VOGU-3710 file (C-alpha; in Angstrom, 3 decimals, decimal comma):
1> mkylelngak> 15,223/9,913/-6,671  11,008/9,830/-6,277  9,398/10,321/-3,055  6,230/8,892/-1,365  2,826/10,593/-1,946  -0,432/9,770/-1,295  -2,747/10,503/-4,619  -6,467/10,609/-3,600  -6,917/6,830/-1,119  -3,721/5,078/-2,715
11> ygqgsgdgfs> 0,416/6,049/-3,018  1,880/7,331/-5,272  5,252/9,067/-6,500  5,428/12,550/-6,466  6,782/15,730/-3,609  6,489/13,338/-1,240  4,655/13,517/2,601  6,265/13,718/5,199  6,450/10,598/7,766  7,335/9,431/11,008
21> atvqnngith> 8,344/6,728/12,995  10,451/5,872/15,829  13,665/3,332/14,839  16,297/1,470/16,277  19,973/3,373/14,839  21,569/-0,115/15,601  19,903/-3,310/15,292  16,625/-3,694/12,622  13,616/-2,521/13,568  10,808/-4,982/13,600
31> smnikdnkap> 7,076/-4,411/12,698  6,792/-0,648/12,910  3,878/1,782/12,342  4,640/4,301/9,575  2,355/7,518/10,132  2,091/9,574/6,968  2,010/12,994/8,489  -0,850/13,956/5,623  -2,926/11,641/6,039  -6,312/12,015/7,506
41> ttrpylapll> -6,295/11,495/11,337  -8,809/8,772/11,689  -6,441/6,504/9,549  -2,891/7,879/9,494  -0,896/4,575/8,775  0,574/3,506/5,780  -0,289/0,056/5,235  -1,059/-2,628/2,560  -4,920/-3,071/1,500  -5,359/-6,181/0,751
51> dlksstlyak> -9,092/-7,030/-1,316  -11,378/-8,926/0,620  -11,667/-10,964/-2,206  -7,939/-12,397/-1,767  -7,676/-14,622/0,729  -4,110/-14,580/0,781  -1,095/-13,214/-0,282  1,447/-15,555/-1,463  -0,624/-17,273/-4,364  0,460/-16,374/-7,612
61> wsyaylgtse> 0,204/-12,817/-9,017  -1,577/-12,117/-5,793  -0,827/-8,505/-4,157  -2,387/-5,291/-1,905  -2,691/-1,763/-2,608  -0,783/1,343/-0,717  -2,824/2,967/1,358  -3,584/4,313/4,511  -5,378/2,798/7,769  -5,694/3,091/11,315
71> stqlnatpqs> -3,154/1,037/13,530  -3,130/-2,536/14,232  -1,047/-4,415/16,476  2,154/-5,645/16,513  2,178/-9,266/14,538  -1,479/-9,174/13,988  -3,252/-10,990/11,410  -5,283/-9,189/8,468  -7,719/-6,696/9,935  -11,374/-5,413/8,321
81> ggavsvtgtt> -13,790/-3,219/8,966  -11,986/-0,430/10,673  -10,653/3,225/9,010  -8,988/2,607/5,813  -8,107/4,601/2,041  -10,179/2,214/0,340  -13,290/0,587/1,210  -13,314/-3,498/1,101  -10,216/-4,007/2,462  -7,770/-6,156/4,796
91> yesavweynp> -5,055/-4,463/6,282  -2,210/-4,410/8,573  0,000/-2,031/9,661  3,177/-2,637/12,148  4,620/-4,229/8,848  7,733/-2,414/7,957  11,189/-3,369/8,675  13,299/-0,627/8,694  17,185/-1,796/8,759  20,215/1,363/9,724
101> dtytitptwv> 22,854/-0,307/7,900  21,400/-0,368/4,404  18,573/2,683/5,465  15,888/0,481/3,369  12,189/-0,040/5,068  10,477/-3,746/3,741  7,383/-4,262/4,863  5,713/-8,142/5,541  2,612/-8,905/5,975  1,342/-11,988/8,714
111> dsdhniltls> -1,329/-14,183/7,064  -4,639/-15,344/8,731  -2,405/-18,570/9,815  0,299/-16,801/10,952  2,715/-17,435/8,433  5,072/-13,764/8,250  5,629/-13,240/4,345  8,087/-10,789/3,030  6,664/-8,565/0,652  8,559/-6,937/-2,363
121> ivwgekeqkf> 7,334/-3,352/-3,833  6,421/-3,221/-7,373  5,380/0,709/-9,023  2,782/-0,071/-11,665  3,409/2,533/-14,288  0,075/2,006/-15,900  -1,904/2,439/-12,951  0,567/4,922/-10,791  0,443/2,980/-7,614  2,438/0,956/-5,509
131> ylttdpsgvt> 1,577/-3,118/-5,056  2,782/-4,881/-2,703  3,262/-8,719/-2,935  5,369/-11,916/-2,544  5,777/-12,755/-6,450  6,944/-9,587/-8,060  7,457/-11,262/-11,400  3,797/-12,014/-11,806  3,120/-8,438/-11,252  5,242/-7,013/-13,515
141> sadqhsvnvt> 4,453/-9,679/-16,313  1,171/-8,257/-16,014  2,014/-5,159/-16,639  5,098/-4,318/-18,607  5,832/-1,132/-17,444  6,154/-1,427/-13,895  9,663/-1,871/-11,736  10,219/-3,187/-8,628  11,518/-0,583/-6,463  13,103/-0,538/-3,115
151> ffrssiians> 11,906/2,146/-0,033  14,548/4,431/1,898  14,961/6,321/4,410  15,338/9,576/3,037  15,962/11,791/6,510  16,615/10,820/9,775  16,045/12,594/13,539  18,048/11,636/15,966  17,122/11,611/19,164  20,711/13,015/21,745
161> gintgsiscl> 21,525/10,231/24,432  19,264/7,804/22,820  19,347/4,284/20,923  16,374/5,432/18,531  15,343/8,278/15,560  12,836/9,257/13,861  12,243/9,034/10,017  10,819/11,931/8,705  10,876/11,132/4,437  10,563/7,969/2,407
171> sctt> 11,793/7,577/-1,028  11,622/4,863/-3,711  14,863/3,951/-6,319  14,175/1,191/-8,915
//
């Protein structure tokens, strides 16, 4: 099993960083922030980072990198100018959906027209980074060594007596 780890400004695979997020144990948790406990305190949240030159994530072959940012509001449109791991990008942090039945964590993106897009995660072997996209076949065709991945909650710490828990580690499978 591979684990999510911050390598410089973008995420790759490694021994794993520690993460924290509050989730519901029953029912899907929508639009949550996931905090990387090893990221700088000015930008600790796992976030899709979209190049400012790209206007959208639903154009063919468009993608965002997985990096870190400051926190954004629930259902916020892309933000810019704040603390991010890659300058010159727009970002959203409250984009993660957790499903307790499958343990999967899926990213979404609210575009500038307030459309909610479900994103796929692709591991780019050549570039050694994660891409988030609405067109995974476009990304994988551009890099024959890339593969679609799914993020899973590796472990959870349940709060006694309350219907919530805390994610402590993220893993990915191909």
